[in-house]
C-alpha positions in Angstrom: 15.5 -12.8 -16.3 17.9 -14.6 -18.9 19.2 -17.6 -17.6 22.5 -16.5 -18.3 22.4 -13.0 -16.7 21.9 -14.8 -13.2 24.3 -17.3 -13.7 27.2 -14.3 -14.4 25.6 -12.3 -11.4 25.6 -15.3 -9.0 29.1 -16.4 -10.3 30.3 -12.9 -9.9 28.6 -12.6 -6.3 30.6 -15.6 -5.1 33.5 -14.6 -6.5 33.4 -11.0 -4.6 32.0 -13.0 -1.3 34.7 -15.7 -1.6 37.4 -12.6 -1.4 36.0 -10.9 1.4 37.4 -12.9 3.8 37.1 -12.8 7.9 38.6 -9.8 8.0 35.8 -7.6 5.5 33.4 -9.3 7.8 34.5 -8.7 11.0 34.5 -5.2 9.3 31.1 -5.2 8.0 29.2 -6.9 11.0 28.5 -3.9 12.8 15.8 -0.1 18.1 -10.1 11.9 28.1 -12.8 9.4 29.4 -15.6 8.8 26.6 -12.9 9.8 23.9 -14.0 10.2 20.7 -12.8 12.2 17.8 -14.1 15.2 18.6 -12.1 15.9 22.3 -8.6 15.0 20.5 -9.5 17.4 17.9 -10.2 19.8 20.3 -7.3 19.2 22.8 -4.7 18.1 20.1 -2.0 20.2 21.2 -1.9 18.9 24.4 -2.8 15.1 23.3 0.1 14.2 22.0 4.3 15.1 23.1 6.9 13.8 21.6 9.9 13.7 23.2 13.5 14.3 21.1 16.7 14.3 22.5 20.3 13.3 21.9 21.0 9.6 23.4 23.1 9.0 26.1 26.0 6.4 26.0 23.8 3.4 27.8 23.6 -0.4 27.2 19.6 -0.2 28.7 18.9 2.9 26.4 16.0 2.0 23.8 14.4 5.1 21.8 12.2 4.7 19.1 14.3 6.0 17.0 17.4 8.0 17.5 15.6 11.3 18.6 12.4 10.2 19.4 12.5 8.7 23.2 9.1 8.4 23.8 5.6 9.5 23.1 3.2 11.0 26.1 -0.6 10.5 25.5 -3.5 11.5 27.5 -6.1 8.3 27.7 -8.6 7.5 30.2 -7.7 10.6 32.2 -4.4 9.7 32.5 -0.8 10.3 31.1 0.2 7.5 29.5 4.0 6.7 28.1 4.8 5.1 25.0 8.0 3.2 25.2 10.0 0.5 24.0 10.8 -2.4 26.6 14.3 -1.9 27.4 14.7 -5.6 28.4 13.3 -7.0 24.8 16.3 -8.9 23.4 18.8 -6.8 24.8 18.8 -4.5 22.3 19.6 -0.8 21.7 18.5 2.1 20.0 20.9 3.0 17.4 21.5 1.0 15.7 18.1 -1.3 16.7 15.9 2.1 15.9 12.6 1.2 14.5 12.8 2.3 10.8 10.3 3.9 8.9 7.2 2.4 6.7 8.7 3.9 3.8 12.0 4.9 1.5 11.1 7.8 -0.7 8.7 6.6 -3.4 10.0 2.8 -3.0 7.1 0.4 -2.3 7.1 -1.5 1.2 5.4 -5.0 0.7 4.2 -7.9 3.1 5.1 -11.5 3.1 2.3 -12.3 0.0 3.7 -9.7 -2.2 7.2 -11.8 -1.5 6.0 -14.9 -2.4 4.6 -13.7 -5.4 7.8 -12.0 -6.3 9.3 -15.4 -5.4 7.1 -17.5 -8.0 7.6 -14.8 -10.4 11.7 -15.8 -10.3 11.3 -18.8 -12.4 9.8 -17.0 -15.0 12.2 -15.6 -17.7 12.1 -11.5 -16.8 14.3 -9.2 -15.0 13.6 -9.5 -11.3 16.4 -10.5 -8.4 15.6 -11.4 -5.0 17.8 -9.4 -2.8 19.2 -10.7 1.2 21.2 -7.6 2.1 22.8 -8.9 5.3 26.6 -10.1 5.7 27.5 -12.8 4.1 28.0 -14.6 7.2 24.3 -13.9 8.1 23.1 -14.8 4.8 25.3 -18.4 5.0 23.5 -19.0 8.2 20.0 -19.0 7.1 18.2 -17.1 4.3 14.6 -16.9 2.5 14.5 -19.3 -0.7 15.1 -17.7 -3.6 17.4 -14.7 -2.4 20.9 -14.1 -3.8 23.4 -11.8 -1.3 24.6 -8.5 -2.4 25.6 -7.4 1.2 24.9 -3.2 1.9 27.8 -2.6 2.2 28.7 -3.1 -1.8 26.4 -0.5 -2.1 28.3 2.3 0.2 30.5 5.1 -1.6 33.6 3.5 0.0 32.9 0.1 -1.3 35.7 -0.8 -3.7 32.7 -3.9 -5.0 30.0 -0.9 -5.7 30.6 -0.1 -9.3 31.0 -3.7 -10.3 27.9 -4.7 -8.6 26.2 -1.5 -10.1 27.2 -2.5 -13.8 25.9 -5.8 -13.2 22.7 -4.4 -12.1 22.2 -2.6 -15.4 23.7 0.8 -14.5 25.7 2.6 -17.3 28.6 5.0 -16.1 27.9 8.3 -18.0 30.6 10.6 -16.9 30.1 10.7 -12.9 26.3 9.8 -13.5 25.1 6.4 -13.5 21.7 5.6 -15.9 19.7 3.1 -15.5 17.0 2.1 -18.5 16.8 -1.9 -18.7 17.2 -2.9 -15.2 15.7 -5.7 -13.3 13.1 -5.1 -9.9 14.8 -5.7 -6.9 12.8 -7.0 -4.1 15.5 -6.4 -0.9 15.4 -7.5 2.9 17.4 -7.0 5.7 17.3 -8.5 9.4 14.0 -6.9 10.9 11.7 -3.6 10.9 14.7 -2.7 13.0 17.4 -2.7 10.2 19.2 0.7 9.2 21.3 -1.0 7.0 18.8 -2.5 4.3 17.4 1.4 4.6 21.1 2.8 3.9 21.3 0.4 0.7 18.1 1.3 -0.7 18.8 5.0 -0.2 22.2 4.2 -1.9 20.5 2.9 -5.1 18.1 5.9 -5.5 21.2 8.2 -4.7 23.0 6.9 -7.9 19.4 7.6 -9.6 18.3 3.9 -9.6 14.7 3.8 -10.6 12.2 3.6 -7.1 10.1 2.0 -9.4 12.3 -1.0 -10.0 12.9 -1.4 -5.9 10.7 -2.8 -3.4 11.3 -3.4 0.7 10.5 -6.4 2.6 10.3 -4.0 5.9 9.9 -6.9 8.0 13.0 -8.6 6.9 14.0 -12.7 7.7 13.1 -11.9 11.4 9.4 -11.7 10.1 9.5 -14.3 7.9 10.2 -16.7 10.3 8.2 -15.4 13.4 5.1 -16.3 10.7 6.5 -20.0 10.6 7.4 -19.6 7.0 10.4 -21.6 5.2 14.0 -20.6 5.5 17.5 -21.8 3.6 
């Protein structure tokens, strides 16, 4: 990516983040015995049962997803219920639900791919490494090389959305956006429980940003830290 392009984007984002202030931050801060393949195929209608129900309001309730509470499976002549540990980090779902591995046709990557991407940031090509968390979270810690474009700036109601999309190379054509020469974005959030990064990517796709130009680091900064990798 040309140096002037990065400089303009970083200065603009710094200006935007500086104008957000404490009020905006508070707004955007807000998971059979001897079993073999033949047995599984023969018993498939009864083998797995997914419980789907609307969540009840409870500080101790942790679903797998917003609609999946648990999954029952036959294991060594017992019925085992797979569920999440309700005491883990005192989190609830929602909002801390397990997110899907894939978002449309966007490619999901791991830490080694992230490192390769960071290495390529030194070259003069169109690549941006994006921390989509809040400005407050970004200032506390981030992955080296990342810039901050908060997920809230890509929401339909955001007054910064059009400016951000233009900085990413989008051109307005009536009510539609056109993306021709745009950077490849590697985006991450807090963890694989982060709905915000998923929604940020979906918002870009809804605007017709090419899915081939977006990479999704699902593990987020929590997985980066868990592996002992450097944070800034």
